[in-house]
C-alpha positions as CSV (number, residue, x, y, z in Angstrom):
1,M,-78.0,-41.0,74.7
2,I,-75.3,-43.5,74.0
3,P,-76.8,-46.8,72.5
4,T,-76.1,-50.0,74.7
5,P,-73.5,-52.1,73.0
6,V,-74.6,-55.6,72.0
7,P,-72.5,-58.3,73.8
8,P,-71.0,-61.0,71.6
9,T,-72.8,-64.4,71.5
10,L,-71.1,-67.6,72.8
11,T,-71.4,-71.0,71.0
12,F,-70.6,-74.1,72.9
13,L,-67.6,-76.0,71.6
14,A,-66.8,-78.8,74.0
15,T,-66.4,-80.0,77.5
16,I,-62.8,-81.1,78.3
17,S,-62.4,-83.3,81.3
18,V,-58.7,-83.3,82.2
19,G,-57.4,-86.0,84.5
20,V,-54.8,-84.8,87.0
21,D,-52.4,-86.5,89.3
22,T,-50.8,-85.4,92.7
23,P,-49.5,-81.9,92.6
24,V,-45.9,-81.2,92.7
25,E,-45.3,-78.5,95.3
26,V,-42.6,-76.1,94.0
27,G,-43.0,-73.8,97.0
28,P,-43.1,-70.1,97.9
29,T,-41.5,-67.6,95.4
30,L,-41.6,-63.9,95.0
31,D,-44.8,-64.2,92.9
32,G,-46.6,-66.6,95.1
33,H,-46.7,-70.3,96.1
34,R,-46.1,-72.4,92.9
35,R,-47.4,-75.9,92.0
36,V,-47.2,-78.1,89.0
37,I,-50.2,-80.4,88.5
38,P,-49.4,-83.3,86.1
39,I,-52.1,-84.0,83.4
40,V,-52.6,-87.8,82.9
41,G,-55.3,-87.9,80.2
42,G,-59.0,-87.1,79.8
43,S,-61.8,-86.7,77.3
44,V,-63.2,-84.1,74.8
45,T,-67.0,-84.2,74.3
46,G,-68.8,-81.7,72.1
47,P,-71.4,-81.4,69.4
48,E,-68.5,-81.9,66.8
49,L,-65.2,-81.7,68.7
50,R,-64.6,-85.0,70.4
51,G,-61.5,-86.9,71.4
52,T,-59.0,-87.5,74.2
53,V,-56.7,-85.5,76.3
54,L,-53.2,-86.9,75.9
55,A,-51.0,-87.6,79.0
56,G,-47.9,-85.4,79.4
57,G,-49.2,-81.9,80.0
58,A,-49.2,-79.9,83.1
59,D,-51.1,-77.1,84.9
60,F,-48.6,-74.6,86.3
61,Q,-50.2,-72.8,89.2
62,V,-49.4,-69.7,91.2
63,L,-51.3,-69.2,94.4
64,R,-51.1,-65.3,94.4
65,T,-53.1,-64.9,97.5
66,E,-55.1,-67.0,99.9
67,T,-58.1,-66.4,97.8
68,L,-56.7,-66.2,94.1
69,T,-54.9,-68.9,92.0
70,E,-53.6,-68.2,88.6
71,L,-53.5,-71.2,86.2
72,R,-51.5,-71.8,83.0
73,A,-52.0,-75.3,81.5
74,E,-50.3,-76.7,78.5
75,Y,-51.4,-80.0,77.0
76,A,-52.5,-81.7,73.9
77,I,-55.8,-83.3,72.6
78,E,-56.3,-85.8,69.9
79,T,-59.6,-85.6,68.0
80,E,-61.6,-88.7,67.0
81,D,-60.3,-88.2,63.4
82,G,-56.6,-88.2,64.6
83,E,-55.9,-84.5,64.4
84,R,-53.8,-83.1,67.3
85,I,-54.4,-79.7,69.0
86,Q,-52.2,-78.0,71.4
87,V,-54.0,-76.2,74.2
88,S,-52.6,-73.3,76.1
89,N,-55.0,-72.3,78.7
90,F,-54.8,-69.2,81.1
91,G,-57.3,-69.2,83.9
92,L,-58.2,-67.6,87.2
93,R,-59.7,-69.3,90.1
94,T,-61.0,-67.6,93.3
95,G,-63.0,-68.3,96.3
96,T,-63.0,-67.9,100.1
97,P,-59.7,-68.6,101.9
98,E,-61.4,-71.8,103.4
99,D,-62.6,-73.0,100.0
100,V,-59.3,-72.4,98.2
101,A,-57.4,-74.1,101.0
102,T,-59.7,-77.1,100.7
103,L,-59.1,-77.2,96.9
104,V,-55.3,-77.1,97.4
105,R,-55.6,-80.0,99.8
106,G,-57.3,-82.0,97.0
107,E,-60.7,-82.1,98.6
108,P,-64.0,-81.4,97.0
109,V,-65.7,-78.0,97.0
110,D,-69.0,-77.1,95.5
111,P,-68.2,-75.6,92.1
112,G,-70.9,-73.0,92.7
113,R,-68.7,-71.5,95.5
114,I,-65.6,-71.1,93.2
115,Y,-65.2,-68.4,90.3
116,F,-63.1,-70.3,87.7
117,R,-62.9,-68.8,84.2
118,C,-60.4,-69.3,81.5
119,S,-59.3,-68.2,78.0
120,P,-57.8,-71.1,76.1
121,R,-55.9,-71.0,72.8
122,L,-56.2,-73.9,70.5
123,E,-53.4,-74.6,68.0
124,P,-54.5,-77.3,65.6
125,T,-52.1,-79.3,63.4
126,G,-54.5,-80.1,60.6
127,R,-57.1,-78.5,58.4
128,R,-60.4,-79.7,60.0
129,W,-60.0,-77.5,63.1
130,S,-57.8,-74.8,61.6
131,W,-60.5,-72.2,62.0
132,L,-60.0,-72.3,65.9
133,R,-56.8,-70.3,65.3
134,S,-58.8,-67.3,64.3
135,R,-61.3,-67.4,67.2
136,I,-61.3,-66.2,70.9
137,L,-62.4,-69.0,73.3
138,V,-63.7,-68.5,76.9
139,G,-64.6,-71.1,79.4
140,T,-65.8,-72.0,82.8
141,G,-64.1,-74.5,85.0
142,E,-64.7,-76.9,87.9
143,R,-62.0,-78.4,90.0
144,H,-62.6,-81.9,91.4
145,P,-60.1,-84.1,93.4
146,D,-59.0,-86.0,90.3
147,E,-60.0,-83.9,87.3
148,V,-60.6,-80.4,86.0
149,R,-63.8,-79.9,83.9
150,L,-63.9,-77.1,81.4
151,D,-66.8,-76.1,79.4
152,L,-65.5,-74.1,76.3
153,F,-67.3,-71.6,74.2
154,V,-66.4,-69.7,70.9
155,V,-66.9,-66.0,71.1
156,E,-68.9,-65.2,67.9
């Protein structure tokens, strides 16, 4: 009998609330319909990691099908102690064709109806958060009309 593997534990790191602006519709490409969502700010709240999302980033989206959106966000956060951290986040969001179309129009959809998972990489500039370079992070997400809310966890 093969023993059942023990899954890794997850430790909550922080919730990142990313403020977003009106999408820029790039249009249809061979890979799918492309959009760029400007990031205008936000907040980071966690047991230890706290700070702000800096304006100037973007979420580059590809609507692969009517039910699947691939997300690649690039932005920076500044911690309460002044350290900056570059965030590179890959995610997948899926739901029914109707729910995805509603999100694309910028209208609310119950987050429980959408599968939204991500795997961010955090690249700190200072020493306090340098340990994040050697950890895998995973997250769950919610898309709201003017923000994206991510709950991030460290895979132990």
